[in-house]
C-alpha positions in Angstrom: -10.7 0.4 -14.0 -8.4 2.9 -12.2 -9.7 6.3 -11.0 -7.7 9.0 -9.4 -9.3 11.0 -6.6 -10.7 14.2 -7.7 -10.7 16.1 -4.4 -7.3 17.8 -3.9 -7.1 17.0 -0.2 -7.5 13.2 -1.1 -4.9 13.4 -3.9 -2.3 14.3 -1.3 -2.8 10.8 0.3 -4.4 8.5 -2.2 -2.9 7.2 -5.4 -6.0 5.5 -7.0 -9.1 3.5 -6.7 -9.0 0.2 -8.6 -12.5 -0.9 -9.2 -12.8 -4.5 -10.4 -16.1 -5.7 -11.6 -14.9 -9.1 -12.8 -11.9 -10.3 -10.9 -11.7 -13.7 -12.6 -10.5 -12.1 -15.8 -7.4 -10.7 -14.0 -5.8 -14.0 -12.9 -5.5 -16.1 -16.0 -6.0 -19.2 -14.0 -4.0 -18.2 -11.0 -6.1 -16.8 -8.2 -3.4 -16.2 -5.6 -2.3 -12.7 -5.0 1.0 -12.1 -3.2 1.7 -8.9 -1.3 5.0 -8.0 0.5 6.1 -5.7 3.3 6.1 -2.1 2.1 5.1 1.4 2.7 1.9 1.5 0.7 -1.3 0.9 2.6 -4.2 -0.7 0.8 -7.8 -1.2 1.5 -9.9 -4.0 0.1 -13.6 -3.3 -0.2 -15.6 -6.3 -1.0 -18.6 -5.8 -3.3 -19.4 -9.5 -4.1 -18.0 -12.8 -2.8 -15.3 -13.7 -0.2 -11.6 -14.2 0.1 -9.0 -16.2 2.1 -5.9 -14.7 3.6 -2.8 -16.5 4.9 -0.8 -14.1 7.2 1.5 -14.6 10.1 0.7 -18.4 10.3 -3.0 -17.9 10.4 -5.8 -18.2 7.8 -8.9 -16.0 7.6 -11.9 -16.4 5.3 -14.3 -13.5 5.1 -16.5 -11.3 3.0 -15.6 -8.2 5.1 -13.6 -5.4 3.8 -10.0 -5.2 5.0 -7.5 -2.5 5.6 -3.8 -3.5 5.1 -2.1 -0.6 7.0 1.4 -2.4 7.1 2.5 -5.8 6.2 5.2 -7.2 8.6 5.5 -10.3 6.4 4.3 -11.6 3.1 0.7 -12.2 2.7 -1.2 -14.6 0.3 -4.7 -14.0 -0.8 -6.9 -16.5 -2.4 -9.5 -14.7 -4.4 -11.1 -17.6 -6.2 -14.5 -16.7 -4.7 -14.2 -13.0 -4.8 -16.3 -11.7 -7.8 -16.0 -7.9 -7.6 -14.2 -5.4 -5.3 -12.3 -2.1 -4.9 -8.8 -1.6 -3.9 -7.9 1.8 -2.5 -4.2 2.4 -2.9 -2.8 5.0 -0.6 0.4 6.9 -1.2 3.7 5.1 -0.4 4.4 7.1 2.8 3.6 4.4 5.4 0.8 5.1 8.0 1.1 8.8 7.4 -1.1 8.4 4.3 -3.8 6.7 6.5 -3.8 8.9 9.6 -5.6 12.0 8.1 -8.7 9.6 7.7 -8.8 7.9 11.1 -8.5 8.5 14.7 -5.9 5.8 15.4 -2.5 5.9 16.9 0.5 4.6 15.1 1.3 2.0 17.5 -2.3 0.5 17.4 -2.2 0.5 13.6 1.2 -1.2 13.5 0.1 -3.9 16.0 -3.2 -4.7 14.2 -1.9 -4.0 10.8 -4.4 -6.2 8.9 -7.8 -5.5 10.2 -11.4 -5.3 9.2 -12.1 -1.8 7.9 -15.2 -1.5 10.0 -12.9 -1.9 13.1 -10.6 0.9 12.0 -13.1 3.3 10.4 -16.6 2.8 11.7 -19.5 0.4 11.3 -21.2 2.7 8.9 -18.8 1.4 6.2 -20.9 -1.6 5.8 -24.0 0.4 4.8 -21.8 2.5 2.6 -20.6 -0.6 0.7 -24.2 -1.7 0.3 -24.9 1.7 -1.1 -22.1 1.2 -3.8 -23.5 -2.2 -5.1 -25.1 -1.9 -8.4 -23.7 1.5 -9.3 -21.5 2.2 -12.3 -17.7 2.5 -11.8 -17.6 6.2 -12.3 -20.4 6.6 -9.7 -18.4 4.4 -7.3 -15.3 6.5 -7.7 -17.3 9.7 -7.0 -19.0 8.1 -3.9 -15.5 7.0 -2.6 -14.3 10.6 -2.9 -17.2 11.9 -0.9 -17.0 9.2 1.7 -13.2 9.5 2.3 -13.4 13.3 2.4 -15.9 13.1 5.1 -13.3 11.2 7.2 -10.5 13.5 6.3 -9.0 15.9 8.9 -6.1 18.1 7.9 -4.9 18.5 11.4 -3.9 14.8 11.4 -1.4 15.4 8.6 2.1 15.1 10.2 5.8 15.9 9.6 6.3 13.3 6.9 3.4 14.5 4.8 4.7 18.1 5.1 8.2 17.1 4.1 6.9 15.1 1.0 4.8 18.1 -0.1 7.3 20.8 0.6 10.8 19.5 0.4 11.2 15.9 -1.0 8.3 13.9 -2.6 10.4 10.7 -2.0 11.1 11.7 1.6 14.9 11.5 1.0 16.5 11.8 4.3 19.6 13.7 3.1 17.5 16.3 1.4 15.3 16.7 4.5 18.2 16.9 6.9 19.9 19.6 4.7 16.7 21.6 4.4 15.7 21.5 8.1 19.1 21.1 9.8 17.4 18.3 12.0 19.6 15.5 13.4 18.8 11.9 12.6 17.4 11.4 16.1 14.9 14.2 15.5 13.9 12.7 12.2 13.6 9.3 13.8 11.1 10.7 16.3 9.0 12.3 13.5 9.2 9.2 11.3 8.2 6.8 14.0 5.3 8.9 15.1 3.9 9.3 11.5 4.8 6.1 9.8 5.5 3.6 12.5 9.0 3.1 11.1 12.5 4.5 11.6 13.9 6.6 8.8 16.3 3.9 7.7 13.7 1.2 7.6 11.4 3.6 5.7 14.2 4.4 3.1 15.1 0.6 2.7 11.4 -0.3 2.0 11.0 2.6 -0.3 14.1 1.7 -2.3 13.1 -2.0 -2.6 9.6 -1.1 -3.6 10.8 1.1 -6.3 13.1 -1.5 -7.6 10.5 -4.3 -7.8 8.0 -1.8 -9.4 10.5 -1.4 -12.1 11.2 -5.1 -12.3 7.5 -5.8 -12.5 6.9 -3.2 -15.3 9.9 -3.9 -17.5 10.8 -7.6 -16.5 14.4 -6.5 -17.0 16.7 -9.3 -15.5 19.8 -7.1 -15.7 20.5 -6.9 -11.9 23.4 -4.4 -12.4 20.8 -1.9 -13.6 19.1 -2.0 -10.3 22.3 -1.8 -8.3 23.2 1.4 -10.1 19.7 2.9 -10.3 18.8 2.4 -6.6 22.1 2.5 -4.8 22.6 -1.2 -3.7 26.2 -2.1 -2.9 26.5 -5.1 -5.2 24.4 -7.9 -6.7 24.5 -9.9 -3.5 23.2 -7.0 -1.6 20.4 -6.4 -4.1 19.3 -10.1 -4.2 19.4 -10.5 -0.4 17.3 -7.5 0.3 14.6 -8.4 -2.3 14.5 -11.9 -0.8 14.4 -10.5 2.8 11.3 -8.7 2.1 9.4 -11.0 -0.4 10.9 -14.5 0.4 11.7 -14.6 -3.4 14.8 -13.8 -5.4 14.3 -11.3 -8.1 14.4 -14.1 -10.7 11.7 -16.0 -8.8 9.6 -12.8 -8.8 9.6 -12.7 -12.5 8.2 -16.2 -12.6 5.2 -15.3 -10.2 2.3 -14.6 -12.5 0.2 -12.8 -9.9 3.1 -10.5 -9.2 3.4 -9.6 -12.9 -0.1 -9.6 -14.1 -2.5 -8.6 -11.4 -1.6 -5.3 -9.5 -1.5 -2.2 -11.7 1.1 0.5 -11.0 2.7 -1.7 -8.4 4.4 0.0 -5.5 
């Protein structure tokens, strides 16, 4: 079940909690979950079972909760033995959505972008997860609100969050530059400090994530639609950019069951 945070400060940075009490029902016989580079951090909290991750040429098998702050390449998760879990989906603003909750520098988060949650937050998360087990989904959502709010510090919110709230929810560079009279080099300094990415890389990832979210939702194979809707130069540009980030063409993504069926509100 999906739950939105109820605390206003959390709503600025977190999209939803996805509480899964029977993960086997989601996969329809396919237990592999693909994830791709993007600007949406995710946190996987394991309630029961374990998982296997293939990432950057290495394989990890663990029952520990994971934080995916940024994916440099595609990652494949085998969830065959994971029975129940929680996925916390942060806003699609890169590391700027995470930083209000942790005392970690951008460079460190980008370098160790897939890490055990206890190493990024604190070891108390393990006792907190034990506390969640056996509770109802609504109780879990409420407990998550309180736990995250205890970690929240407003002074860690940076320039990108401010721009998203006050000027452009999509962090459109042209709109921000016109409103602030900042040069691109100034924006680049702010974006790299807050998100770990240059403004151009941030916008490129944002565009592709929006395109594949619509592709997932509508399964519309009219590539010209995406070219016009998201500002790609032509069909070749659209297909190459999707493949560059996902290793799949748009047509292949439509044939990937886990891409279509598993993640809700994919972005």
